[in-house]
C-alpha positions, 0 to 999 in steps of 0.5 A, spaced: 577 648 898 575 655 902 576 659 894 572 654 891 566 654 895 566 662 897 565 662 889 560 657 889 556 662 893 556 667 887 549 666 883 552 667 877 557 663 877 554 656 877 559 652 872 567 651 873 569 654 868 566 661 869 569 660 876 576 660 872 574 666 867 572 670 873 578 670 876 582 670 871 578 676 868 579 679 875 587 678 874 588 681 867 584 687 869 587 688 876 593 692 873 589 696 868 584 699 873 591 700 878 594 704 872 587 708 871 587 710 878 593 711 879 593 716 872 587 720 875 589 722 881 597 722 881 599 729 879 606 728 875 607 721 871 614 720 870 616 714 865 620 711 870 615 711 875 609 709 871 613 702 868 615 701 875 607 701 877 606 698 872 610 691 872 608 691 880 601 691 879 601 686 873 606 682 878 602 682 883 596 681 879 599 674 876 602 672 883 595 673 886 590 670 880 595 663 880 594 663 888 587 663 887 586 659 880 591 654 884 586 654 890 580 653 885 584 646 883 583 643 891 576 639 890 579 636 883 586 634 887 581 633 893 577 627 888 584 625 885 586 623 893 580 620 895 581 615 889 588 614 891 586 612 898 580 607 896 585 604 891 591 603 895 588 603 903 580 601 901 579 609 905 572 611 904 572 618 903 567 624 905 568 628 900 562 634 899 556 632 895 552 639 895 556 643 890 552 643 883 557 645 878 562 640 874 566 639 879 561 638 884 558 632 880 565 630 879 565 629 887 559 626 888 560 621 882 567 619 885 564 618 892 558 614 890 562 610 886 566 609 892 561 607 897 559 602 891 565 599 890 566 598 898 559 595 899 560 591 893 567 589 896 564 588 902 558 584 899 563 579 896 567 577 902 559 576 905 558 572 900 564 568 900 563 567 907 556 564 907 557 560 901 562 557 903 559 556 910 552 554 907 556 549 902 561 546 907 556 544 912 551 539 908 558 536 904 560 534 911 554 531 913 554 527 906 560 524 907 559 523 915 552 519 913 557 515 907 561 513 913 555 511 916 553 507 910 559 504 910 560 501 917 552 499 916 550 498 910 548 491 911 542 493 915 537 494 910 533 498 915 539 503 916 541 503 910 534 506 907 534 511 913 541 513 911 539 514 904 533 518 906 537 523 910 542 523 904 536 525 899 534 531 905 541 534 905 542 534 898 535 537 897 536 542 902 543 544 898 540 544 892 534 549 894 540 553 898 543 554 891 537 555 888 535 561 892 542 564 891 543 564 884 535 568 884 537 573 889 544 574 886 541 575 879 535 580 882 541 583 885 544 585 878 537 587 875 537 594 872 531 598 874 530 605 872 524 608 870 526 606 863 524 599 862 518 600 867 510 598 864 504 597 868 503 590 870 497 586 872 498 585 881 493 580 880 497 576 874 503 576 878 501 574 884 496 568 881 503 566 878 507 566 884 502 562 889 502 557 883 509 556 882 509 554 890 504 550 890 507 544 892 509 548 899 503 551 900 499 543 899 505 540 904 503 545 909 496 545 907 495 552 907 489 557 906 491 562 901 486 568 900 487 573 895 483 579 895 486 583 889 481 588 884 482 586 878 484 592 874 489 593 880 496 595 876 503 596 878 508 600 874 515 598 875 520 592 872 517 586 871 522 581 873 523 586 879 516 587 882 515 579 881 522 578 885 519 582 891 512 579 891 516 571 890 520 573 896 515 575 901 510 570 899 516 565 899 517 568 907 510 567 909 509 560 907 516 559 909 514 562 916 507 559 917 504 553 921 502 547 918 494 548 917 495 556 917 493 562 913 496 567 908 492 573 905 494 577 900 490 584 898 491 590 894 488 597 895 490 604 891 490 611 893 491 617 889 498 617 889 500 610 890 498 602 890 499 598 896 499 590 897 499 587 903 502 579 905 499 577 911 501 571 915 499 568 921 506 564 923 512 566 927 512 573 927 517 578 930 519 582 935 521 589 935 529 587 936 528 582 930 524 588 926 530 592 927 535 587 923 530 584 918 532 588 912 540 587 914 545 583 909 547 576 911 543 577 918 542 569 921 534 569 921 530 563 924 529 556 919 522 556 917 517 552 920 519 546 917 526 547 917 527 551 911 534 555 910 534 562 910 540 566 907 539 573 910 539 576 903 532 576 901 529 581 906 535 586 904 534 585 896 527 586 896 527 593 900 532 595 895 528 593 889 522 597 892 526 603 893 529 602 886 521 604 884 521 609 888 517 606 894 517 603 901 517 596 904 514 596 911 513 590 916 509 589 922 508 584 928 505 584 934 511 579 936 513 573 937 508 567 935 502 573 932 504 572 925 507 578 920 504 583 915 508 586 909 506 592 906 510 594 899 507 601 897 509 603 889 507 610 886 503 610 880 
C-alpha cells in the first residue's frame, strides 16, 4: 500500500490507470535515458560495452518496473483478502476509504458492503431471537390458560376469566406481529432523493391521529396540533409517514390516561422542524443513551403496551436518510418526552 499511497499523492495521477501507465512509462524510458547519458559523457564507446550497458539498464529497469507494478496491486489484493476473510471467518476489515481513484472507490465499496452485510447478519440473528422469545411467551401463556380451562371449565365465572385472558394474550400477539411486519417493511424502504416529493405535514399528522383514534380514546388523551397549513416536508412519502407514526405511537403508548400530546411545526430558512411532545413517563440520561439502539428492552406502555426495541432505531435511520436529525429531550422520569424531527428543505 506504500507505493499506491505515494503515487496517490501525485496530483496528475488521479486515476489508477494513470499510475500504472506512469510507472510503465518510466520503466521503458530509464534504459533510454541511461544510454543517452552514457553516450554524452563517455569518451569512448565500444560495441561490447554499449551492449552490456543497454542490456543491464533494460533488465534493471524491467525488474524495478515489475516490482513497482506488483506493489501497485497491493490494494486490490487487500480488497480480495478482506472479502475472503469475511466469507470464511466473518471478519470485518478496516480498509482505507480516503482514496479517490477507481481502486479507492472499490475499497470503499468493499468496506461499506461488508459492514452492511455484517449488520444485516447481526440484525437477522437479533430478530430471530426477538421473535422466538416474544412469540414463544404468548403461546406458552395460551397453553397454560387452556390447561386451566380443562381443569376449571365447569365454573362459568372462571371460564369467562380464562376466555378474557386468552383474548388479551391473542390481541397482544397480533399487535406484536403487526408492529414487527410494519417495522421490517420500513427497514427495507428504498429512500433516496430520486423518490422524494413535497408532503403536507398537517395531512400526514392528521391521518396518523385518525389511525390511532381508538388508542387515543382508550386513554382519553387530548391531542393538540399546531401545524401551519402550508408547512411541507420534502421526503419519501412512506418513510416520512413511518417516522411520525412511530413517534405518535410512542407518545400515545407512554402517556398516562387523561394526558396530553402536543404536535407543532416550524420552518426556518434551511429546514422544517416537527415537534412531538407528551407528558408521560419521560426518561433519564441513562435511558436517553440507549433510545436509538436496536433491540434494547424498553418500558412497557402505561397500559401494558409491548415494545420491540426497533421503532426508534429505524425512525432515526429513516430521518438520517433524508439528511435530517432526530433529537430526544426529557427532564427526567415522569416529566414527559419531546422528539424534534428536523428535515432539510
